[in-house]
C-alpha positions as CSV (number, residue, x, y, z in Angstrom):
1,M,105.9,89.9,80.6
2,A,103.2,91.8,82.0
3,W,102.0,94.6,79.7
4,P,100.2,97.6,81.2
5,I,96.6,98.3,79.9
6,P,95.7,101.9,79.2
7,V,92.8,103.2,81.1
8,A,89.8,104.0,78.7
9,A,87.6,106.7,78.7
10,A,83.9,106.3,79.8
11,P,81.4,106.5,76.8
12,A,79.3,109.1,75.9
13,P,77.1,110.8,78.6
14,I,73.9,108.8,79.5
15,Q,70.9,110.5,77.9
16,T,67.8,110.5,79.8
17,N,65.3,112.5,77.5
18,F,63.6,109.9,75.4
19,A,59.9,109.8,73.9
20,D,57.5,107.1,76.0
21,E,57.7,105.1,72.8
22,A,61.5,104.9,72.1
23,I,62.9,101.6,72.0
24,L,66.3,101.7,74.0
25,A,67.5,98.3,73.6
26,R,66.7,95.0,72.3
27,L,67.1,92.2,74.7
28,P,68.0,88.9,72.8
29,D,65.2,86.4,72.3
30,A,67.0,83.7,74.3
31,V,67.2,85.6,77.6
32,P,66.1,83.4,80.5
33,R,62.5,84.7,81.5
34,S,62.3,83.4,85.1
35,T,64.6,83.9,87.9
36,R,63.6,80.5,89.3
37,L,66.2,77.7,88.9
38,P,65.3,74.6,86.6
39,P,63.9,71.9,88.4
40,S,66.7,69.3,87.6
41,A,70.2,69.0,86.8
42,A,69.2,67.7,83.4
43,A,67.0,70.8,82.8
44,M,69.8,73.1,84.3
45,A,72.2,71.5,81.7
46,E,69.7,71.8,78.8
47,E,69.3,75.5,79.6
48,V,72.9,76.3,80.0
49,Q,73.8,74.2,76.8
50,A,71.5,76.2,74.9
51,L,72.8,79.7,76.2
52,I,76.6,78.6,75.3
53,D,75.3,77.6,71.8
54,Q,73.5,81.1,71.5
55,A,76.7,82.7,72.4
56,R,78.7,80.7,69.8
57,G,76.0,81.2,66.8
58,S,75.5,84.9,67.7
59,G,78.8,86.2,68.8
60,D,76.9,88.0,71.5
61,P,78.7,87.7,75.0
62,R,75.6,88.5,77.1
63,F,74.5,85.0,76.6
64,L,77.8,83.8,78.5
65,G,76.7,86.2,81.3
66,Y,73.2,84.6,81.5
67,A,74.9,81.2,81.7
68,E,77.2,82.2,84.4
69,R,74.3,83.7,86.5
70,R,72.5,80.4,86.2
71,F,75.7,78.5,87.4
72,Q,76.0,81.3,90.5
73,Q,72.4,80.5,91.7
74,W,73.2,76.5,91.3
75,P,74.0,74.7,94.4
76,D,77.4,73.3,94.3
77,D,76.1,70.1,96.0
78,A,74.0,69.5,92.8
79,M,76.7,69.7,90.3
80,T,77.0,66.9,87.8
81,D,79.5,65.6,85.6
82,R,77.9,67.2,82.5
83,L,77.4,70.8,84.5
84,R,80.8,70.7,85.4
85,V,82.0,70.2,81.7
86,L,79.6,72.9,80.7
87,R,80.9,75.2,83.2
88,A,84.4,74.8,82.2
89,T,83.0,75.1,78.7
90,L,81.8,78.7,79.9
91,A,84.8,79.3,81.9
92,Q,87.0,78.9,78.7
93,S,84.9,81.0,76.6
94,L,85.3,83.7,79.3
95,H,89.2,83.2,79.2
96,R,89.2,81.8,82.7
97,F,91.3,78.7,81.9
98,D,92.3,77.7,85.2
99,E,88.8,77.5,86.6
100,A,88.1,75.5,83.4
101,R,90.9,73.2,84.1
102,Q,89.9,72.4,87.7
103,D,86.3,71.2,86.7
104,L,87.5,69.4,83.9
105,A,90.2,67.6,85.8
106,E,87.6,66.7,88.6
107,V,85.5,64.9,85.9
108,L,88.5,63.1,84.3
109,N,89.4,62.0,88.0
110,R,86.1,60.8,89.6
111,S,83.7,60.2,86.6
112,A,82.5,56.9,85.3
113,D,80.3,58.5,82.5
114,R,82.0,57.6,79.5
115,R,80.4,60.4,77.4
116,Q,81.2,63.1,80.0
117,R,84.7,61.9,80.4
118,I,85.4,62.1,76.5
119,Q,84.1,65.6,76.3
120,A,86.2,66.7,79.3
121,R,89.1,65.0,77.6
122,L,88.5,66.6,74.2
123,T,87.9,70.2,76.0
124,L,91.1,70.0,78.1
125,A,92.9,69.1,74.8
126,N,91.6,72.1,73.3
127,L,92.1,74.3,76.1
128,E,95.7,73.2,76.4
129,T,96.3,73.7,72.3
130,V,94.7,77.2,72.5
131,Q,97.2,78.2,75.4
132,G,99.9,76.6,73.3
133,R,100.9,74.0,75.8
134,Y,101.6,71.1,73.2
135,H,103.2,68.6,75.5
136,Q,99.8,68.5,77.8
137,A,97.6,68.8,74.8
138,R,99.2,65.9,72.9
139,A,98.8,63.6,76.2
140,H,95.0,64.3,76.3
141,C,94.7,63.7,72.5
142,Q,96.7,60.4,72.8
143,R,94.1,59.5,75.7
144,L,91.1,60.6,73.5
145,S,92.5,58.4,70.7
146,T,92.2,55.6,72.9
147,E,89.0,56.3,74.4
148,F,87.1,57.5,71.6
149,P,89.0,56.6,68.2
150,G,88.2,58.4,64.8
151,L,88.3,61.7,63.0
152,I,87.9,63.9,66.0
153,A,90.7,62.2,68.0
154,A,92.7,62.3,64.7
155,S,92.2,66.1,64.2
156,C,93.0,66.6,67.8
157,L,96.6,65.0,67.3
158,A,97.0,66.7,63.8
159,Q,96.3,70.1,65.2
160,V,99.0,69.7,67.9
161,D,101.7,68.2,65.6
162,A,101.1,71.1,63.2
163,R,101.3,73.6,66.0
164,S,104.5,72.0,67.0
165,G,106.6,71.5,64.1
166,A,105.2,68.7,61.9
167,T,102.9,70.6,60.0
168,R,103.2,69.0,56.5
169,A,103.1,65.4,57.6
170,A,100.0,66.2,60.1
171,Y,98.2,67.6,57.1
172,D,98.9,64.7,54.8
173,R,98.0,61.9,57.3
174,L,94.6,63.8,58.7
175,A,93.9,64.1,54.6
176,N,94.3,60.3,54.2
177,Q,92.5,59.4,57.0
178,L,89.5,61.7,56.1
179,A,89.5,60.2,52.4
180,A,89.7,56.8,54.4
181,A,86.5,57.4,56.8
182,G,84.1,58.6,53.7
183,N,81.3,59.4,56.3
184,T,80.7,63.1,54.9
185,G,77.8,63.6,57.3
186,S,79.7,63.2,60.8
187,A,80.6,65.3,63.2
188,G,84.0,64.0,63.1
189,Y,83.9,64.6,59.4
190,L,83.6,68.6,59.7
191,W,85.9,68.6,62.7
192,A,88.4,67.2,60.5
193,R,87.7,69.6,57.5
194,G,88.0,72.5,59.5
195,T,91.1,71.2,61.1
196,L,92.6,70.5,57.4
197,G,91.7,74.1,56.9
198,D,93.7,75.5,59.9
199,I,96.7,73.6,58.8
200,A,96.4,74.1,55.0
201,A,96.6,77.9,56.2
202,Q,99.7,77.4,58.1
203,L,101.3,76.0,55.2
204,G,100.0,78.7,52.9
205,L,97.8,76.0,50.8
206,A,95.1,77.3,48.8
207,S,93.0,74.3,50.0
208,A,92.4,76.0,53.3
209,E,89.7,77.7,51.6
210,A,87.7,74.6,50.5
211,H,88.0,73.2,53.6
212,W,86.5,76.0,55.5
213,Q,83.8,76.5,52.9
214,A,82.9,72.9,53.4
215,V,82.3,73.5,57.1
216,L,80.3,76.7,56.8
217,A,78.2,75.1,54.0
218,S,76.9,72.6,56.9
219,S,77.3,74.8,59.7
220,P,76.9,78.6,58.8
221,T,76.9,79.8,62.2
222,D,80.2,78.4,63.1
223,L,81.9,81.6,64.0
224,Y,85.3,80.5,64.3
225,T,85.6,79.0,60.9
226,R,83.9,82.3,59.4
227,T,86.3,84.3,61.0
228,Q,89.4,81.9,59.9
229,L,88.2,82.2,56.4
230,A,87.5,85.8,56.3
231,D,91.0,86.5,57.6
232,W,92.3,84.3,55.0
233,Y,90.4,86.3,52.3
234,L,91.8,89.5,53.7
235,R,95.3,88.2,53.7
236,N,95.2,87.1,50.2
237,G,93.7,90.5,49.1
238,Q,90.1,89.1,48.4
239,V,88.4,91.9,50.1
240,Q,85.0,91.4,48.1
241,S,84.9,88.2,49.6
242,V,85.5,89.4,53.1
243,M,82.5,91.7,52.5
244,A,80.4,88.9,51.3
245,L,81.5,86.7,54.4
246,T,81.0,89.4,56.9
247,L,77.7,90.9,55.7
248,G,75.1,90.8,58.8
249,Y,77.8,89.8,61.2
250,E,78.6,93.5,62.4
251,Q,77.7,92.4,65.9
252,V,80.6,89.8,66.2
253,D,83.9,91.8,67.0
254,A,86.3,89.7,65.2
255,L,84.1,89.8,62.0
256,A,83.3,93.5,62.2
257,V,87.0,94.5,62.5
258,L,88.0,92.3,59.4
259,R,85.1,94.1,57.7
260,V,86.1,97.6,58.5
261,I,89.6,96.9,57.4
262,A,88.3,95.6,53.8
263,M,86.1,98.6,53.7
264,R,89.3,100.8,54.3
265,R,91.2,98.8,51.7
266,T,88.5,99.7,49.1
267,G,87.4,103.2,50.4
268,H,83.9,102.0,51.0
269,P,81.7,105.1,52.1
270,D,80.5,103.3,55.0
271,Q,83.8,102.7,56.6
272,D,83.7,105.5,59.1
273,G,80.2,104.5,60.3
274,L,81.2,101.0,61.2
275,A,84.6,102.0,62.4
276,N,82.7,104.6,65.1
277,R,80.3,101.5,66.0
278,I,83.0,99.4,66.7
279,R,85.0,102.3,68.5
280,E,82.1,102.8,70.6
281,R,81.5,99.1,71.7
282,F,85.1,98.8,72.6
283,E,85.2,101.9,74.6
284,E,81.9,100.9,76.6
285,A,83.5,97.2,77.2
286,Q,86.9,98.6,78.5
287,W,84.9,101.4,80.7
288,R,82.7,98.4,82.2
289,G,86.0,96.4,82.5
290,A,84.6,93.7,80.1
291,L,86.8,93.6,77.3
292,L,86.7,89.9,76.2
293,H,88.0,90.1,72.9
294,K,91.5,91.7,73.2
295,R,92.9,90.2,70.1
296,D,90.0,92.1,68.2
297,F,90.6,95.3,70.0
298,A,94.3,95.0,69.3
299,R,93.6,94.5,65.6
300,F,91.3,97.4,65.5
301,Q,94.2,99.8,67.3
302,L,96.7,98.3,64.8
303,A,94.8,98.5,61.6
304,I,92.4,101.4,61.9
305,E,93.5,103.6,64.8
306,E,97.1,103.2,63.7
307,R,98.4,102.9,67.1
308,P,100.9,100.3,67.2
309,D,102.2,100.8,70.8
310,I,98.4,100.3,72.3
311,A,98.1,97.4,70.0
312,L,101.1,95.9,71.1
313,R,100.2,96.0,74.8
314,H,96.9,94.4,74.3
315,A,98.2,91.8,71.5
316,M,100.6,90.9,74.1
317,A,98.3,90.4,77.0
318,N,96.0,88.4,74.9
319,W,99.1,86.2,73.6
320,E,100.0,85.5,77.3
321,T,97.0,83.3,77.5
322,Q,95.9,82.6,74.0
323,R,98.4,81.4,71.3
324,E,96.4,80.3,68.5
325,P,98.2,81.6,65.2
326,L,95.9,84.5,64.6
327,D,96.9,85.6,68.0
328,T,100.7,85.1,67.3
329,A,100.3,86.7,63.9
330,L,98.9,90.0,65.3
331,A,101.4,90.0,68.3
332,L,104.2,89.8,65.6
333,R,102.9,92.3,63.4
334,A,102.3,94.7,66.3
335,A,105.7,94.1,67.8
336,I,107.3,94.8,64.2
337,A,105.1,97.9,63.7
338,A,105.9,99.3,67.3
339,D,109.6,98.5,66.9
340,D,109.8,96.5,69.9
341,Q,112.6,94.4,70.1
342,A,112.1,92.9,73.4
343,A,108.6,91.6,72.3
344,V,109.9,90.5,69.0
345,R,112.6,88.2,70.9
346,T,109.9,87.1,73.4
347,L,107.5,85.8,70.1
348,R,111.0,84.4,68.2
349,N,112.0,82.2,71.4
350,W,108.4,81.0,71.9
351,L,108.4,79.9,68.2
352,E,111.9,78.5,68.2
353,Q,111.0,76.6,71.4
354,T,107.7,75.0,69.8
355,G,109.3,74.5,66.3
356,Q,106.0,76.5,65.2
357,S,106.0,78.1,61.7
358,D,103.1,79.8,59.8
359,A,102.7,81.3,56.3
360,R,100.7,84.1,57.8
361,Y,103.4,85.4,60.1
362,P,105.2,88.3,59.2
363,E,109.0,88.0,58.6
364,L,111.0,88.7,61.7
365,P,113.3,91.2,61.5
């Protein structure tokens, strides 16, 4: 189903009358200062990895743009396996999933580098899970459990099982595997705790909060987990917890939208100011043709602007490529609010086909 995207108005007229000492914009600290390419593929990989990490930790998509520019400058015949995995990671972050698949498949088909093969396999499994292609995702998770057994592979399989009808069994199995592993300082431990948080939220279990808090205690810049927990608090009416968790993260679209919704529910005096800043940011992104976060825009349209028809167009356009539970939940809410029975049927049919259920989904009419 193709949903038309409304044309957005241009942002406010450009001003040109500024004082000589006025600061017009601040560039991020990690902007590449040189236009010269790194001297080696290894140096290139380190620079791109740092830019992707900055994007993940700050929520600023400009870092993705800097990384993309570096890849545009880098010669194709100098690509290494690590660079291909990084380029795929970048493409996935920019929602160019087919490009990501192509690079990852090439690494898996030709590379003898075990580390890069494992990273490619894990990235591809995550990509397929995000898009709701659970059969393909499970195959990659099973291969990962053979090539790299442990909590990361176990989490991979648990996530897929939870999204395709075996939610409670997936939660119990991963919880037992985590308890048996015992290594609370490893990356696998944090990965498993985050996955358990996701599955607990599907089941409507209060333990979701403790799992996500454990991840944030070790990795406070994990924006995915912060967003999941803030959404959980909002759903459960803990608006003050939403305010605390989103404080200082107004530049991150997902967290800013959750914050302004919490403000509206409490009648916060600053709600209009934040809503205006978010509105201007979205309008500018649409005007530039660079609206990366369609789910956040759709949620803003539904909860703040109270435009369910526009929210539904964007929620469904997002859902066509991203089918995480929060994407599906928003699409369902927008479809019900807009009274679009065709969209409701599309979503209902997919849920029945996958066997997916989630305590956060609204009751279907």
